[in-house]
C-alpha positions as CSV (number, residue, x, y, z in Angstrom):
1,X,-34.0,-39.1,-133.2
2,X,-33.2,-41.5,-130.4
3,X,-34.0,-45.2,-130.8
4,X,-31.7,-46.7,-128.1
5,X,-30.6,-45.8,-124.6
6,X,-27.4,-47.3,-123.1
7,X,-27.0,-47.1,-119.3
8,X,-23.9,-47.6,-117.2
9,X,-24.7,-49.8,-114.2
10,X,-22.7,-48.7,-111.1
11,X,-23.4,-45.0,-110.3
12,X,-26.4,-44.7,-112.7
13,X,-28.7,-47.7,-112.2
14,X,-27.2,-48.6,-108.8
15,X,-25.5,-45.7,-106.8
16,X,-22.0,-46.4,-105.6
17,X,-20.3,-45.8,-102.3
18,X,-16.6,-46.3,-102.8
19,X,-15.7,-45.7,-99.2
20,X,-18.0,-48.4,-97.9
21,X,-16.5,-50.8,-100.5
22,X,-13.0,-49.9,-99.2
23,X,-14.1,-50.7,-95.7
24,X,-15.6,-54.0,-96.7
25,X,-12.4,-55.1,-98.4
26,X,-10.3,-53.9,-95.5
27,X,-12.5,-56.1,-93.2
28,X,-11.5,-59.1,-95.4
29,X,-7.9,-58.2,-94.6
30,X,-6.9,-56.2,-97.7
31,X,-4.6,-53.6,-96.3
32,X,-4.3,-51.5,-99.4
33,X,-8.0,-51.6,-100.5
34,X,-8.0,-47.8,-100.9
35,X,-5.3,-48.0,-103.6
36,X,-6.9,-51.0,-105.3
37,X,-10.5,-49.8,-105.7
38,X,-11.9,-47.1,-107.9
39,X,-15.4,-46.0,-108.9
40,X,-14.7,-46.1,-112.6
41,X,-11.5,-48.1,-113.3
42,X,-9.9,-50.8,-111.1
43,X,-6.3,-51.8,-110.8
44,X,-4.4,-55.1,-110.4
45,X,-6.4,-58.3,-109.9
46,X,-9.6,-56.2,-109.7
47,X,-9.0,-54.9,-113.2
48,X,-8.0,-58.4,-114.4
49,X,-11.4,-59.6,-113.1
50,X,-13.4,-56.9,-114.8
51,X,-11.5,-57.5,-118.1
52,X,-12.2,-61.2,-117.9
53,X,-8.5,-62.0,-117.8
54,X,-9.0,-64.1,-114.6
55,X,-12.2,-65.8,-113.5
56,X,-13.9,-65.5,-110.1
57,X,-12.2,-68.5,-108.6
58,X,-8.8,-67.2,-109.5
59,X,-9.6,-63.7,-108.3
60,X,-10.8,-65.2,-105.0
61,X,-7.6,-67.2,-104.6
62,X,-5.3,-64.3,-105.3
63,X,-7.3,-61.9,-103.1
64,X,-7.1,-64.5,-100.3
65,X,-3.3,-64.5,-100.7
66,X,-3.3,-60.7,-100.4
67,X,-5.5,-60.9,-97.3
68,X,-3.4,-63.7,-95.7
69,X,-6.2,-66.2,-95.5
70,X,-8.5,-68.3,-97.7
71,X,-11.7,-66.6,-98.8
72,X,-15.2,-68.0,-99.4
73,X,-17.4,-66.9,-102.4
74,X,-20.1,-65.3,-100.3
75,X,-17.8,-63.1,-98.2
76,X,-16.0,-62.0,-101.4
77,X,-19.3,-61.2,-103.0
78,X,-20.4,-59.3,-100.0
79,X,-17.3,-57.2,-100.1
80,X,-18.1,-56.3,-103.7
81,X,-21.6,-55.5,-102.6
82,X,-20.1,-52.8,-100.4
83,X,-20.0,-50.6,-103.5
84,X,-23.8,-50.4,-103.8
85,X,-26.3,-48.5,-101.6
86,X,-29.5,-49.9,-103.1
87,X,-31.6,-49.4,-106.2
88,X,-34.4,-46.8,-106.4
89,X,-37.7,-48.4,-107.4
90,X,-38.8,-45.2,-109.1
91,X,-35.8,-45.5,-111.4
92,X,-36.7,-49.1,-112.3
93,X,-40.3,-48.0,-113.1
94,X,-38.9,-45.3,-115.3
95,X,-36.8,-48.0,-117.2
96,X,-40.0,-50.0,-117.7
97,X,-41.7,-47.0,-119.2
98,X,-38.8,-46.1,-121.4
99,X,-38.6,-49.7,-122.7
100,X,-42.0,-49.3,-124.3
101,X,-40.5,-46.8,-126.7
102,X,-36.8,-47.5,-126.9
103,X,-34.4,-50.3,-126.9
104,X,-32.5,-50.3,-123.6
105,X,-29.0,-51.7,-122.9
106,X,-26.4,-51.8,-120.1
107,X,-22.7,-51.2,-120.9
108,X,-20.8,-51.8,-117.7
109,X,-17.3,-52.3,-116.3
110,X,-18.2,-55.1,-113.8
111,X,-17.6,-58.6,-112.6
112,X,-19.2,-62.0,-111.8
113,X,-19.7,-61.2,-108.2
114,X,-21.7,-58.0,-108.8
115,X,-23.7,-59.6,-111.6
116,X,-24.5,-62.6,-109.5
117,X,-26.6,-60.2,-107.4
118,X,-27.8,-57.9,-110.1
119,X,-29.1,-60.7,-112.3
120,X,-31.0,-62.4,-109.4
121,X,-34.4,-61.8,-107.9
122,X,-32.6,-60.0,-105.0
123,X,-31.8,-57.0,-107.2
124,X,-35.1,-55.2,-106.9
125,X,-37.9,-55.0,-104.3
126,X,-40.3,-56.5,-106.9
127,X,-37.9,-59.5,-107.2
128,X,-37.1,-58.8,-110.8
129,X,-33.5,-59.1,-112.0
130,X,-31.6,-56.5,-113.9
131,X,-32.1,-58.4,-117.1
132,X,-35.9,-57.9,-116.9
133,X,-35.4,-54.2,-117.5
134,X,-33.1,-54.3,-120.5
135,X,-32.9,-55.8,-124.0
136,X,-29.3,-56.9,-123.4
137,X,-26.4,-56.4,-121.0
138,X,-22.9,-55.7,-122.3
139,X,-20.5,-56.6,-119.5
140,X,-16.8,-56.0,-119.5
141,X,-15.8,-59.3,-117.9
142,X,-17.7,-61.2,-120.6
143,X,-16.5,-59.0,-123.5
144,X,-12.8,-58.9,-122.4
145,X,-12.3,-55.1,-122.3
146,X,-13.4,-52.2,-120.1
147,X,-14.6,-48.7,-120.8
148,X,-13.4,-46.3,-122.0
149,X,-11.6,-48.5,-124.5
150,X,-13.2,-48.1,-128.0
151,X,-13.4,-51.8,-128.5
152,X,-16.1,-52.4,-125.9
153,X,-18.3,-49.7,-127.6
154,X,-17.5,-51.2,-131.0
155,X,-18.5,-54.7,-129.8
156,X,-21.9,-53.4,-128.5
157,X,-22.5,-51.4,-131.7
158,X,-21.8,-54.4,-134.0
159,X,-23.7,-56.9,-131.8
160,X,-26.8,-54.8,-131.4
161,X,-26.9,-53.1,-134.8
162,X,-27.4,-49.7,-133.1
163,X,-26.5,-46.4,-134.7
164,X,-24.5,-44.3,-132.3
165,X,-26.2,-41.1,-133.6
166,X,-29.5,-42.6,-132.6
167,X,-28.4,-43.8,-129.2
168,X,-28.3,-41.9,-125.9
169,X,-25.4,-43.0,-123.7
170,X,-25.8,-42.4,-120.0
171,X,-22.7,-42.8,-117.8
172,X,-21.3,-41.0,-114.7
173,X,-17.7,-41.4,-115.7
174,X,-16.2,-38.5,-117.5
175,X,-13.7,-40.6,-119.5
176,X,-16.4,-43.0,-120.6
177,X,-18.7,-40.1,-121.7
178,X,-15.9,-38.6,-123.7
179,X,-15.2,-41.9,-125.4
180,X,-18.9,-42.3,-126.2
181,X,-19.1,-38.9,-127.6
182,X,-16.1,-39.6,-129.8
183,X,-17.9,-42.7,-131.1
184,X,-20.8,-40.5,-132.1
185,X,-23.3,-41.2,-129.3
186,X,-25.6,-38.6,-127.8
187,X,-24.3,-38.5,-124.2
188,X,-25.4,-37.5,-120.8
189,X,-23.3,-37.6,-117.6
190,X,-25.3,-37.6,-114.4
191,X,-23.6,-37.5,-111.0
192,X,-23.3,-40.8,-109.1
193,X,-26.7,-41.6,-107.6
194,X,-28.4,-38.6,-109.4
195,X,-32.1,-38.9,-110.2
196,X,-31.7,-38.6,-114.0
197,X,-35.4,-39.0,-114.9
198,X,-36.2,-35.3,-115.7
199,X,-32.9,-34.8,-117.6
200,X,-33.6,-37.8,-119.8
201,X,-37.1,-36.7,-120.4
202,X,-35.7,-33.3,-121.6
203,X,-33.1,-34.9,-123.9
204,X,-35.6,-37.4,-125.4
205,X,-38.2,-34.7,-126.0
206,X,-35.7,-32.7,-128.0
207,X,-34.8,-35.8,-130.1
208,X,-38.1,-37.7,-130.3
209,X,-38.5,-41.1,-131.8
210,X,-40.8,-41.0,-134.8
211,X,-42.8,-44.2,-135.0
């Protein structure tokens, strides 16, 4: 019996194009962008930002030092936006429909630059922010830990009161799905950018919520 659905953000709600992100950071002057950036788990100052160990201003300063020039907020944000190829309106409509029957959450490894866009009216064609589609967002840079660490799952469980056995966890990262399964969640791993609507319908019909 599913009562809650937890979605990853990048790759599930918003498809990711890592190669474009690498190109965007290379244009800033980051010579080793290919080494620094990953779809699922960053390294160096990128990881520190997503874990909340440094703030956006410190990240921007350190990135500028790596690029050999001072950087502005907007150009740094635009480089991060290179990860994303757009959001499918049909997926967002599906989220609205699901939210009539289930509690919906986001659990994401992310940072202030990405969420500055996602939590604004520029996120969707209907000018609705990500927060309009979910009951709550659980974001790594605010919690201080990234998936697949057990502590970020435990934080969400304790804060929301959800039971993992009554919660469907949807993530395109294999390590994250394995961690969720270990915590007792019902899991589904779509491919990056996959249309997961039919698959979720099948899973939910097999574990219906009894009102």
